[in-house]
GUBA-273775 format. One line per field, with one value per atom (N, C-alpha, C): residue number from 0; atom name; x negated, y negated, z negated. Coordinates in nm, 2 decimals. Layout:
<sites>
i NUM; ...
at CA; ...
X X; ...
Y Y; ...
Z Z; ...
</sites>
This chain:
<sites>
i 0; 0; 0; 1; 1; 1; 2; 2; 2; 3; 3; 3; 4; 4; 4; 5; 5; 5; 6; 6; 6; 7; 7; 7; 8; 8; 8; 9; 9; 9; 10; 10; 10; 11; 11; 11; 12; 12; 12; 13; 13; 13; 14; 14; 14; 15; 15; 15; 16; 16; 16; 17; 17; 17; 18; 18; 18; 19; 19; 19; 20; 20; 20; 21; 21; 21; 22; 22; 22; 23; 23; 23; 24; 24; 24; 25; 25; 25; 26; 26; 26; 27; 27; 27; 28; 28; 28; 29; 29; 29; 30; 30; 30; 31; 31; 31; 32; 32; 32; 33; 33; 33; 34; 34; 34; 35; 35; 35; 36; 36; 36; 37; 37; 37; 38; 38; 38; 39; 39; 39; 40; 40; 40; 41; 41; 41; 42; 42; 42; 43; 43; 43; 44; 44; 44; 45; 45; 45; 46; 46; 46; 47; 47; 47; 48; 48; 48; 49; 49; 49; 50; 50; 50; 51; 51; 51; 52; 52; 52; 53; 53; 53; 54; 54; 54; 55; 55; 55; 56; 56; 56; 57; 57; 57; 58; 58; 58; 59; 59; 59; 60; 60; 60; 61; 61; 61; 62; 62; 62; 63; 63; 63; 64; 64; 64; 65; 65; 65; 66; 66; 66; 67; 67; 67; 68; 68; 68; 69; 69; 69; 70; 70; 70; 71; 71; 71; 72; 72; 72; 73; 73; 73; 74; 74; 74; 75; 75; 75; 76; 76; 76; 77; 77; 77; 78; 78; 78; 79; 79; 79; 80; 80; 80; 81; 81; 81; 82; 82; 82; 83; 83; 83; 84; 84; 84; 85; 85; 85; 86; 86; 86; 87; 87; 87; 88; 88; 88; 89; 89; 89; 90; 90; 90; 91; 91; 91; 92; 92; 92; 93; 93; 93; 94; 94; 94; 95; 95; 95; 96; 96; 96; 97; 97; 97; 98; 98; 98; 99; 99; 99; 100; 100; 100; 101; 101; 101; 102; 102; 102; 103; 103; 103; 104; 104; 104; 105; 105; 105; 106; 106; 106; 107; 107; 107; 108; 108; 108; 109; 109; 109; 110; 110; 110; 111; 111; 111; 112; 112; 112; 113; 113; 113; 114; 114; 114; 115; 115; 115; 116; 116; 116; 117; 117; 117; 118; 118; 118; 119; 119; 119; 120; 120; 120; 121; 121; 121; 122; 122; 122; 123; 123; 123; 124; 124; 124; 125; 125; 125; 126; 126; 126; 127; 127; 127; 128; 128; 128; 129; 129; 129; 130; 130; 130; 131; 131; 131; 132; 132; 132; 133; 133; 133; 134; 134; 134; 135; 135; 135; 136; 136; 136; 137; 137; 137; 138; 138; 138; 139; 139; 139; 140; 140; 140; 141; 141; 141; 142; 142; 142; 143; 143; 143; 144; 144; 144; 145; 145; 145; 146; 146; 146; 147; 147; 147; 148; 148; 148; 149; 149; 149; 150; 150; 150; 151; 151; 151; 152; 152; 152; 153; 153; 153; 154; 154; 154; 155; 155; 155; 156; 156; 156; 157; 157; 157; 158; 158; 158; 159; 159; 159; 160; 160; 160; 161; 161; 161; 162; 162; 162; 163; 163; 163; 164; 164; 164; 165; 165; 165; 166; 166; 166; 167; 167; 167; 168; 168; 168; 169; 169; 169; 170; 170; 170; 171; 171; 171; 172; 172; 172; 173; 173; 173; 174; 174; 174; 175; 175; 175; 176; 176; 176; 177; 177; 177; 178; 178; 178; 179; 179; 179; 180; 180; 180; 181; 181; 181; 182; 182; 182; 183; 183; 183; 184; 184; 184; 185; 185; 185; 186; 186; 186; 187; 187; 187; 188; 188; 188; 189; 189; 189; 190; 190; 190; 191; 191; 191; 192; 192; 192; 193; 193; 193; 194; 194; 194; 195; 195; 195; 196; 196; 196; 197; 197; 197; 198; 198; 198; 199; 199; 199; 200; 200; 200; 201; 201; 201; 202; 202; 202; 203; 203; 203
at N; CA; C; N; CA; C; N; CA; C; N; CA; C; N; CA; C; N; CA; C; N; CA; C; N; CA; C; N; CA; C; N; CA; C; N; CA; C; N; CA; C; N; CA; C; N; CA; C; N; CA; C; N; CA; C; N; CA; C; N; CA; C; N; CA; C; N; CA; C; N; CA; C; N; CA; C; N; CA; C; N; CA; C; N; CA; C; N; CA; C; N; CA; C; N; CA; C; N; CA; C; N; CA; C; N; CA; C; N; CA; C; N; CA; C; N; CA; C; N; CA; C; N; CA; C; N; CA; C; N; CA; C; N; CA; C; N; CA; C; N; CA; C; N; CA; C; N; CA; C; N; CA; C; N; CA; C; N; CA; C; N; CA; C; N; CA; C; N; CA; C; N; CA; C; N; CA; C; N; CA; C; N; CA; C; N; CA; C; N; CA; C; N; CA; C; N; CA; C; N; CA; C; N; CA; C; N; CA; C; N; CA; C; N; CA; C; N; CA; C; N; CA; C; N; CA; C; N; CA; C; N; CA; C; N; CA; C; N; CA; C; N; CA; C; N; CA; C; N; CA; C; N; CA; C; N; CA; C; N; CA; C; N; CA; C; N; CA; C; N; CA; C; N; CA; C; N; CA; C; N; CA; C; N; CA; C; N; CA; C; N; CA; C; N; CA; C; N; CA; C; N; CA; C; N; CA; C; N; CA; C; N; CA; C; N; CA; C; N; CA; C; N; CA; C; N; CA; C; N; CA; C; N; CA; C; N; CA; C; N; CA; C; N; CA; C; N; CA; C; N; CA; C; N; CA; C; N; CA; C; N; CA; C; N; CA; C; N; CA; C; N; CA; C; N; CA; C; N; CA; C; N; CA; C; N; CA; C; N; CA; C; N; CA; C; N; CA; C; N; CA; C; N; CA; C; N; CA; C; N; CA; C; N; CA; C; N; CA; C; N; CA; C; N; CA; C; N; CA; C; N; CA; C; N; CA; C; N; CA; C; N; CA; C; N; CA; C; N; CA; C; N; CA; C; N; CA; C; N; CA; C; N; CA; C; N; CA; C; N; CA; C; N; CA; C; N; CA; C; N; CA; C; N; CA; C; N; CA; C; N; CA; C; N; CA; C; N; CA; C; N; CA; C; N; CA; C; N; CA; C; N; CA; C; N; CA; C; N; CA; C; N; CA; C; N; CA; C; N; CA; C; N; CA; C; N; CA; C; N; CA; C; N; CA; C; N; CA; C; N; CA; C; N; CA; C; N; CA; C; N; CA; C; N; CA; C; N; CA; C; N; CA; C; N; CA; C; N; CA; C; N; CA; C; N; CA; C; N; CA; C; N; CA; C; N; CA; C; N; CA; C; N; CA; C; N; CA; C; N; CA; C; N; CA; C; N; CA; C; N; CA; C; N; CA; C; N; CA; C; N; CA; C; N; CA; C; N; CA; C; N; CA; C; N; CA; C; N; CA; C; N; CA; C; N; CA; C; N; CA; C; N; CA; C; N; CA; C; N; CA; C; N; CA; C; N; CA; C; N; CA; C; N; CA; C; N; CA; C; N; CA; C; N; CA; C; N; CA; C; N; CA; C; N; CA; C; N; CA; C; N; CA; C
X 8.08; 8.23; 8.28; 8.40; 8.46; 8.60; 8.65; 8.79; 8.84; 8.98; 9.04; 9.15; 9.15; 9.25; 9.31; 9.40; 9.46; 9.36; 9.25; 9.15; 9.05; 9.05; 8.95; 8.89; 8.77; 8.71; 8.59; 8.58; 8.46; 8.40; 8.27; 8.19; 8.10; 8.11; 8.03; 7.91; 7.79; 7.67; 7.59; 7.53; 7.45; 7.31; 7.26; 7.12; 7.02; 6.89; 6.78; 6.78; 6.81; 6.82; 6.95; 7.04; 7.16; 7.25; 7.23; 7.31; 7.38; 7.34; 7.40; 7.48; 7.61; 7.70; 7.70; 7.67; 7.68; 7.79; 7.87; 7.99; 7.95; 7.98; 7.95; 8.08; 8.10; 8.22; 8.20; 8.29; 8.28; 8.40; 8.46; 8.57; 8.53; 8.41; 8.36; 8.35; 8.28; 8.26; 8.39; 8.49; 8.62; 8.69; 8.68; 8.75; 8.68; 8.55; 8.48; 8.52; 8.52; 8.55; 8.69; 8.78; 8.92; 8.93; 8.85; 8.85; 8.79; 8.69; 8.62; 8.71; 8.77; 8.85; 8.99; 9.02; 9.16; 9.27; 9.26; 9.36; 9.36; 9.45; 9.46; 9.35; 9.32; 9.22; 9.25; 9.38; 9.42; 9.39; 9.36; 9.33; 9.18; 9.10; 8.95; 8.90; 8.83; 8.76; 8.61; 8.56; 8.42; 8.36; 8.25; 8.18; 8.13; 8.18; 8.13; 7.98; 7.93; 7.79; 7.69; 7.74; 7.65; 7.68; 7.71; 7.75; 7.64; 7.52; 7.41; 7.40; 7.40; 7.39; 7.51; 7.63; 7.75; 7.74; 7.69; 7.69; 7.59; 7.49; 7.40; 7.45; 7.56; 7.62; 7.69; 7.65; 7.71; 7.75; 7.75; 7.79; 7.87; 7.94; 8.02; 7.93; 7.82; 7.72; 7.68; 7.64; 7.60; 7.71; 7.83; 7.95; 7.97; 7.95; 7.97; 7.87; 7.75; 7.65; 7.69; 7.75; 7.80; 7.91; 8.00; 8.11; 8.05; 7.95; 7.89; 7.82; 7.76; 7.70; 7.80; 7.92; 8.03; 8.04; 7.98; 7.99; 8.12; 8.17; 8.30; 8.40; 8.51; 8.61; 8.75; 8.82; 8.96; 9.04; 9.12; 9.21; 9.31; 9.35; 9.46; 9.59; 9.68; 9.82; 9.89; 9.97; 10.05; 10.16; 10.17; 10.27; 10.41; 10.50; 10.64; 10.72; 10.75; 10.81; 10.95; 11.00; 11.14; 11.20; 11.14; 11.19; 11.33; 11.34; 11.47; 11.58; 11.54; 11.63; 11.68; 11.58; 11.62; 11.71; 11.68; 11.77; 11.91; 11.92; 12.06; 12.13; 12.06; 12.12; 12.17; 12.09; 12.13; 12.26; 12.27; 12.39; 12.51; 12.48; 12.59; 12.64; 12.55; 12.59; 12.69; 12.68; 12.77; 12.90; 12.91; 13.03; 13.02; 12.90; 12.89; 12.87; 12.90; 12.88; 12.95; 13.07; 13.15; 13.29; 13.31; 13.45; 13.49; 13.61; 13.66; 13.57; 13.50; 13.41; 13.29; 13.26; 13.14; 13.17; 13.30; 13.34; 13.35; 13.29; 13.30; 13.40; 13.39; 13.47; 13.60; 13.70; 13.82; 13.80; 13.91; 13.90; 13.87; 13.94; 13.92; 13.78; 13.72; 13.58; 13.48; 13.51; 13.41; 13.41; 13.53; 13.54; 13.65; 13.63; 13.74; 13.82; 13.95; 14.04; 14.00; 13.95; 13.91; 13.79; 13.70; 13.59; 13.64; 13.73; 13.79; 13.86; 13.94; 14.01; 13.91; 13.81; 13.71; 13.64; 13.60; 13.54; 13.63; 13.76; 13.85; 13.88; 13.90; 13.92; 13.80; 13.68; 13.56; 13.55; 13.59; 13.58; 13.69; 13.81; 13.92; 13.89; 13.84; 13.81; 13.69; 13.60; 13.48; 13.53; 13.62; 13.67; 13.75; 13.83; 13.91; 13.81; 13.71; 13.61; 13.55; 13.51; 13.45; 13.54; 13.66; 13.76; 13.79; 13.79; 13.82; 13.70; 13.58; 13.46; 13.45; 13.49; 13.48; 13.60; 13.69; 13.80; 13.91; 13.91; 14.01; 14.14; 14.13; 14.25; 14.24; 14.35; 14.34; 14.35; 14.33; 14.33; 14.46; 14.57; 14.70; 14.73; 14.69; 14.70; 14.61; 14.49; 14.39; 14.45; 14.51; 14.56; 14.67; 14.76; 14.87; 14.82; 14.72; 14.67; 14.59; 14.52; 14.44; 14.53; 14.65; 14.74; 14.80; 14.82; 14.88; 14.78; 14.65; 14.54; 14.55; 14.56; 14.57; 14.69; 14.80; 14.92; 14.93; 14.81; 14.80; 14.89; 14.90; 14.97; 14.89; 14.76; 14.67; 14.59; 14.59; 14.51; 14.37; 14.35; 14.21; 14.19; 14.07; 14.04; 14.11; 14.13; 14.20; 14.35; 14.42; 14.55; 14.56; 14.46; 14.46; 14.43; 14.34; 14.31; 14.43; 14.50; 14.62; 14.73; 14.74; 14.83; 14.79; 14.66; 14.61; 14.64; 14.62; 14.65; 14.80; 14.88; 15.03; 15.07; 15.01; 15.04; 15.00; 14.88; 14.84; 14.92; 14.96; 15.05; 15.19; 15.23; 15.36; 15.35; 15.23; 15.21; 15.21; 15.14; 15.14; 15.28; 15.36; 15.49; 15.58; 15.56; 15.64; 15.61; 15.47; 15.43; 15.49; 15.49; 15.54; 15.69; 15.76; 15.91; 15.93; 15.85; 15.87; 15.84; 15.74; 15.70; 15.82; 15.88; 15.99; 16.11; 16.14; 16.25; 16.22; 16.10; 16.07; 16.09; 16.04; 16.06; 16.21; 16.29; 16.43; 16.49; 16.45; 16.50; 16.46; 16.34; 16.29; 16.37; 16.39; 16.47; 16.61; 16.67; 16.81; 16.81; 16.71; 16.71; 16.69; 16.61; 16.59; 16.72; 16.79; 16.92; 17.02; 17.02; 17.11; 17.09; 16.96; 16.92; 16.95; 16.93; 16.96; 17.11; 17.19; 17.34; 17.39; 17.33; 17.38; 17.34; 17.22; 17.18; 17.27; 17.31; 17.40; 17.54; 17.59; 17.72; 17.71; 17.60; 17.59; 17.59; 17.53; 17.53; 17.67; 17.74; 17.88; 17.97; 17.96; 18.04; 18.01; 17.88; 17.84; 17.89
Y -8.08; -8.08; -8.19; -8.16; -8.26; -8.28; -8.40; -8.43; -8.53; -8.52; -8.61; -8.69; -8.82; -8.91; -8.99; -9.08; -9.17; -9.27; -9.29; -9.39; -9.32; -9.19; -9.13; -9.01; -8.96; -8.85; -8.89; -8.84; -8.87; -8.74; -8.74; -8.62; -8.66; -8.58; -8.60; -8.52; -8.58; -8.50; -8.51; -8.40; -8.39; -8.45; -8.52; -8.58; -8.48; -8.52; -8.42; -8.36; -8.44; -8.38; -8.31; -8.30; -8.23; -8.29; -8.41; -8.47; -8.59; -8.65; -8.77; -8.74; -8.78; -8.76; -8.89; -8.88; -8.99; -8.97; -9.07; -9.06; -9.10; -9.01; -9.03; -9.04; -9.15; -9.17; -9.13; -9.05; -9.00; -9.06; -9.17; -9.23; -9.26; -9.32; -9.36; -9.24; -9.13; -9.01; -8.94; -8.95; -8.89; -8.96; -9.10; -9.18; -9.16; -9.15; -9.13; -8.99; -8.89; -8.76; -8.75; -8.81; -8.81; -8.88; -8.99; -9.06; -8.97; -8.89; -8.81; -8.69; -8.63; -8.51; -8.54; -8.67; -8.71; -8.65; -8.67; -8.62; -8.72; -8.69; -8.77; -8.73; -8.81; -8.78; -8.66; -8.64; -8.52; -8.39; -8.39; -8.27; -8.24; -8.34; -8.32; -8.25; -8.14; -8.07; -8.09; -8.13; -8.16; -8.05; -7.99; -7.89; -7.94; -7.89; -7.94; -7.90; -7.80; -7.76; -7.85; -7.93; -8.01; -8.16; -8.20; -8.33; -8.44; -8.41; -8.50; -8.53; -8.42; -8.43; -8.51; -8.48; -8.55; -8.70; -8.73; -8.86; -8.95; -8.89; -8.97; -9.01; -8.94; -8.97; -9.10; -9.20; -9.33; -9.37; -9.27; -9.31; -9.19; -9.22; -9.11; -9.00; -9.05; -8.95; -8.85; -8.90; -8.82; -8.72; -8.78; -8.70; -8.58; -8.62; -8.51; -8.40; -8.43; -8.33; -8.24; -8.31; -8.23; -8.14; -8.19; -8.10; -7.98; -8.01; -7.90; -7.80; -7.85; -7.76; -7.68; -7.73; -7.66; -7.72; -7.83; -7.89; -7.97; -8.02; -8.09; -8.01; -7.98; -7.90; -7.96; -7.94; -7.99; -7.87; -7.90; -7.79; -7.75; -7.62; -7.58; -7.63; -7.64; -7.69; -7.59; -7.64; -7.55; -7.49; -7.36; -7.29; -7.31; -7.36; -7.38; -7.27; -7.16; -7.05; -7.07; -7.03; -7.04; -6.90; -6.80; -6.66; -6.66; -6.72; -6.72; -6.79; -6.91; -6.98; -6.90; -6.84; -6.76; -6.64; -6.58; -6.47; -6.52; -6.64; -6.69; -6.73; -6.79; -6.83; -6.71; -6.60; -6.48; -6.43; -6.43; -6.39; -6.48; -6.61; -6.70; -6.68; -6.64; -6.61; -6.49; -6.41; -6.29; -6.32; -6.45; -6.49; -6.49; -6.46; -6.46; -6.61; -6.63; -6.76; -6.87; -6.84; -6.95; -6.95; -6.91; -6.91; -7.04; -7.05; -7.18; -7.26; -7.18; -7.25; -7.31; -7.27; -7.33; -7.44; -7.47; -7.58; -7.71; -7.81; -7.95; -8.04; -8.04; -8.12; -8.06; -8.13; -8.08; -8.00; -7.92; -7.84; -7.92; -8.04; -8.13; -8.18; -8.21; -8.27; -8.16; -8.03; -7.93; -7.89; -7.88; -7.84; -7.92; -8.04; -8.12; -8.06; -8.08; -8.02; -8.08; -8.21; -8.27; -8.19; -8.14; -8.07; -7.93; -7.87; -7.75; -7.77; -7.88; -7.91; -7.94; -8.02; -8.05; -7.92; -7.83; -7.71; -7.62; -7.61; -7.53; -7.59; -7.72; -7.78; -7.76; -7.77; -7.75; -7.61; -7.51; -7.37; -7.35; -7.39; -7.37; -7.44; -7.57; -7.64; -7.58; -7.53; -7.47; -7.34; -7.27; -7.15; -7.19; -7.29; -7.34; -7.38; -7.46; -7.50; -7.38; -7.28; -7.16; -7.09; -7.07; -7.00; -7.08; -7.21; -7.29; -7.28; -7.29; -7.28; -7.14; -7.04; -6.90; -6.87; -6.96; -6.93; -6.85; -6.82; -6.74; -6.81; -6.95; -7.03; -7.15; -7.20; -7.31; -7.44; -7.55; -7.68; -7.72; -7.67; -7.70; -7.62; -7.49; -7.42; -7.47; -7.51; -7.57; -7.69; -7.78; -7.90; -7.87; -7.78; -7.74; -7.68; -7.59; -7.53; -7.63; -7.72; -7.83; -7.91; -7.95; -8.02; -7.94; -7.81; -7.72; -7.70; -7.70; -7.69; -7.81; -7.93; -8.05; -8.06; -7.99; -7.99; -7.88; -7.82; -7.72; -7.60; -7.55; -7.43; -7.31; -7.31; -7.20; -7.21; -7.11; -7.13; -7.08; -6.99; -6.95; -6.90; -6.86; -6.82; -6.70; -6.60; -6.48; -6.51; -6.60; -6.63; -6.70; -6.79; -6.86; -6.76; -6.67; -6.57; -6.48; -6.44; -6.36; -6.44; -6.57; -6.66; -6.67; -6.68; -6.70; -6.57; -6.45; -6.33; -6.32; -6.36; -6.35; -6.45; -6.57; -6.67; -6.63; -6.57; -6.52; -6.41; -6.32; -6.21; -6.27; -6.37; -6.43; -6.50; -6.56; -6.63; -6.52; -6.41; -6.30; -6.25; -6.23; -6.18; -6.28; -6.41; -6.51; -6.51; -6.50; -6.50; -6.38; -6.26; -6.14; -6.15; -6.21; -6.23; -6.33; -6.43; -6.53; -6.47; -6.38; -6.32; -6.22; -6.15; -6.07; -6.15; -6.26; -6.34; -6.40; -6.44; -6.49; -6.38; -6.26; -6.15; -6.12; -6.12; -6.10; -6.21; -6.33; -6.44; -6.42; -6.38; -6.36; -6.25; -6.14; -6.03; -6.07; -6.14; -6.19; -6.28; -6.37; -6.46; -6.38; -6.28; -6.20; -6.13; -6.07; -6.01; -6.10; -6.22; -6.32; -6.36; -6.39; -6.42; -6.31; -6.19; -6.07; -6.06; -6.08; -6.08; -6.19; -6.31; -6.42; -6.40; -6.34; -6.31; -6.20; -6.10; -6.00; -6.06; -6.15; -6.21; -6.29; -6.36; -6.44; -6.36; -6.24; -6.15; -6.10; -6.07; -6.01; -6.11; -6.24; -6.35; -6.37; -6.35; -6.38; -6.26
Z -8.24; -8.25; -8.17; -8.10; -8.01; -8.06; -8.04; -8.07; -7.97; -7.94; -7.83; -7.90; -7.87; -7.92; -7.81; -7.84; -7.74; -7.69; -7.76; -7.72; -7.63; -7.62; -7.53; -7.60; -7.55; -7.61; -7.69; -7.81; -7.89; -7.94; -7.94; -7.98; -8.10; -8.21; -8.32; -8.31; -8.29; -8.27; -8.40; -8.44; -8.56; -8.53; -8.63; -8.61; -8.64; -8.63; -8.65; -8.79; -8.89; -9.02; -9.06; -8.96; -8.97; -9.08; -9.12; -9.23; -9.18; -9.07; -9.02; -8.90; -8.89; -8.78; -8.70; -8.57; -8.48; -8.38; -8.35; -8.26; -8.12; -8.02; -7.88; -7.81; -7.74; -7.66; -7.51; -7.46; -7.32; -7.24; -7.28; -7.21; -7.06; -7.05; -6.91; -6.82; -6.88; -6.80; -6.76; -6.85; -6.82; -6.72; -6.72; -6.62; -6.48; -6.48; -6.35; -6.30; -6.39; -6.34; -6.29; -6.35; -6.30; -6.17; -6.15; -6.02; -5.91; -5.94; -5.84; -5.81; -5.92; -5.90; -5.85; -5.84; -5.79; -5.88; -6.01; -6.10; -6.22; -6.32; -6.44; -6.54; -6.63; -6.73; -6.82; -6.84; -6.92; -6.85; -6.72; -6.65; -6.65; -6.70; -6.69; -6.82; -6.80; -6.91; -6.91; -7.02; -7.04; -7.12; -7.07; -7.15; -7.28; -7.40; -7.52; -7.55; -7.48; -7.51; -7.43; -7.34; -7.26; -7.28; -7.40; -7.43; -7.39; -7.42; -7.39; -7.24; -7.17; -7.02; -6.97; -7.02; -6.97; -7.01; -7.13; -7.18; -7.10; -7.04; -6.96; -6.83; -6.79; -6.65; -6.66; -6.58; -6.57; -6.43; -6.34; -6.20; -6.14; -6.04; -5.97; -5.91; -5.86; -5.80; -5.91; -6.03; -6.14; -6.18; -6.18; -6.22; -6.12; -5.99; -5.89; -5.91; -5.95; -5.98; -6.10; -6.20; -6.32; -6.28; -6.19; -6.14; -6.06; -5.98; -5.90; -6.00; -6.11; -6.20; -6.29; -6.29; -6.37; -6.51; -6.54; -6.67; -6.68; -6.57; -6.57; -6.48; -6.52; -6.45; -6.45; -6.34; -6.34; -6.39; -6.50; -6.56; -6.46; -6.46; -6.36; -6.41; -6.31; -6.34; -6.42; -6.52; -6.60; -6.52; -6.53; -6.45; -6.50; -6.41; -6.45; -6.37; -6.44; -6.37; -6.34; -6.22; -6.18; -6.18; -6.24; -6.23; -6.30; -6.41; -6.48; -6.41; -6.34; -6.26; -6.15; -6.08; -5.96; -6.00; -6.11; -6.16; -6.18; -6.25; -6.28; -6.15; -6.06; -5.93; -5.85; -5.85; -5.79; -5.85; -5.98; -6.05; -6.02; -6.01; -5.97; -5.83; -5.74; -5.60; -5.60; -5.70; -5.71; -5.79; -5.84; -5.90; -6.05; -6.11; -6.26; -6.30; -6.43; -6.49; -6.43; -6.37; -6.30; -6.35; -6.48; -6.53; -6.57; -6.63; -6.67; -6.77; -6.85; -6.95; -6.89; -6.77; -6.70; -6.61; -6.59; -6.49; -6.56; -6.50; -6.56; -6.48; -6.35; -6.27; -6.24; -6.18; -6.14; -6.01; -5.98; -5.86; -5.73; -5.73; -5.61; -5.61; -5.73; -5.73; -5.70; -5.74; -5.71; -5.57; -5.50; -5.36; -5.30; -5.25; -5.20; -5.08; -5.09; -4.98; -4.85; -4.85; -4.72; -4.65; -4.74; -4.68; -4.63; -4.70; -4.65; -4.51; -4.51; -4.38; -4.27; -4.29; -4.18; -4.13; -4.23; -4.18; -4.10; -4.14; -4.07; -3.93; -3.92; -3.79; -3.70; -3.75; -3.67; -3.62; -3.70; -3.66; -3.55; -3.57; -3.47; -3.34; -3.35; -3.22; -3.15; -3.22; -3.16; -3.08; -3.14; -3.07; -2.94; -2.95; -2.84; -2.72; -2.76; -2.65; -2.59; -2.67; -2.62; -2.52; -2.56; -2.48; -2.35; -2.36; -2.24; -2.14; -2.20; -2.11; -2.05; -2.12; -2.07; -1.97; -1.96; -1.87; -1.93; -2.05; -2.12; -2.13; -2.15; -2.15; -2.06; -2.01; -1.92; -2.00; -1.93; -2.00; -2.06; -2.01; -2.06; -2.20; -2.20; -2.32; -2.43; -2.38; -2.47; -2.54; -2.46; -2.52; -2.62; -2.58; -2.67; -2.80; -2.79; -2.92; -3.00; -2.93; -3.00; -3.09; -3.04; -3.12; -3.23; -3.20; -3.31; -3.42; -3.39; -3.49; -3.58; -3.51; -3.59; -3.67; -3.63; -3.71; -3.82; -3.84; -3.95; -3.93; -3.80; -3.77; -3.80; -3.78; -3.79; -3.91; -4.00; -4.13; -4.11; -4.01; -3.99; -3.84; -3.81; -3.67; -3.62; -3.71; -3.68; -3.63; -3.70; -3.67; -3.53; -3.51; -3.38; -3.26; -3.28; -3.18; -3.15; -3.25; -3.23; -3.15; -3.18; -3.11; -2.97; -2.94; -2.80; -2.72; -2.78; -2.71; -2.68; -2.78; -2.75; -2.64; -2.65; -2.55; -2.41; -2.40; -2.27; -2.22; -2.31; -2.27; -2.22; -2.29; -2.25; -2.11; -2.09; -1.96; -1.85; -1.87; -1.77; -1.74; -1.85; -1.84; -1.76; -1.79; -1.72; -1.57; -1.54; -1.40; -1.33; -1.40; -1.33; -1.31; -1.40; -1.38; -1.27; -1.27; -1.16; -1.02; -1.02; -0.89; -0.85; -0.95; -0.92; -0.87; -0.93; -0.89; -0.75; -0.72; -0.59; -0.48; -0.52; -0.43; -0.40; -0.51; -0.49; -0.40; -0.42; -0.34; -0.19; -0.17; -0.04; 0.04; -0.04; 0.02; 0.05; -0.04; -0.02; 0.10; 0.11; 0.23; 0.36; 0.36; 0.48; 0.51; 0.41; 0.44; 0.50; 0.44; 0.49; 0.63; 0.66; 0.80; 0.90; 0.85; 0.94; 0.97; 0.86; 0.87; 0.96; 0.94; 1.03; 1.17; 1.20; 1.33; 1.40; 1.32; 1.36; 1.40; 1.31; 1.33; 1.46; 1.48; 1.60; 1.73; 1.72; 1.84; 1.86; 1.75; 1.77; 1.83; 1.79; 1.85; 2.00; 2.03; 2.16; 2.25
</sites>
């Protein structure tokens, strides 16, 4: 019969006449086994049927032989399942268990407005850099939109993209109008030069 206490492991062995109980301490063997197995003493299992063999072991080499023979074993780690945790986290990702009764901090503490602002600015500025590198907007429009992003004009990327499309269309329209105005000026200048040349010929 074996029993375990805070002081170590003690085994009560029956004498030859089966009437006398002698107490055998295996504290040393358990400590050596824990050292060899590189674990705590609570993880060491000693075969209760091989008490005498284990009791005679007084060196690490002897303990290694007992481990090889299977008389001393390292107990397996207790399983700490995360199945229930994973199931609940999956439900929370879908929005379950997040009502008013489950919230401890304030709205600002749970999701600071500064974090929201930083994320939005990084998204918008990344888009502007991408468009500038791709030649979709020039440096002047980039600077103008950068300052507007900082001024909280665009609430998300979609709004900024729509503004860019409108701004580019407006730029194209202004260029076309300018080209038409220049063409009209050129034609008027040609007509004027032609008329002045004709008047000069008439006077001559």
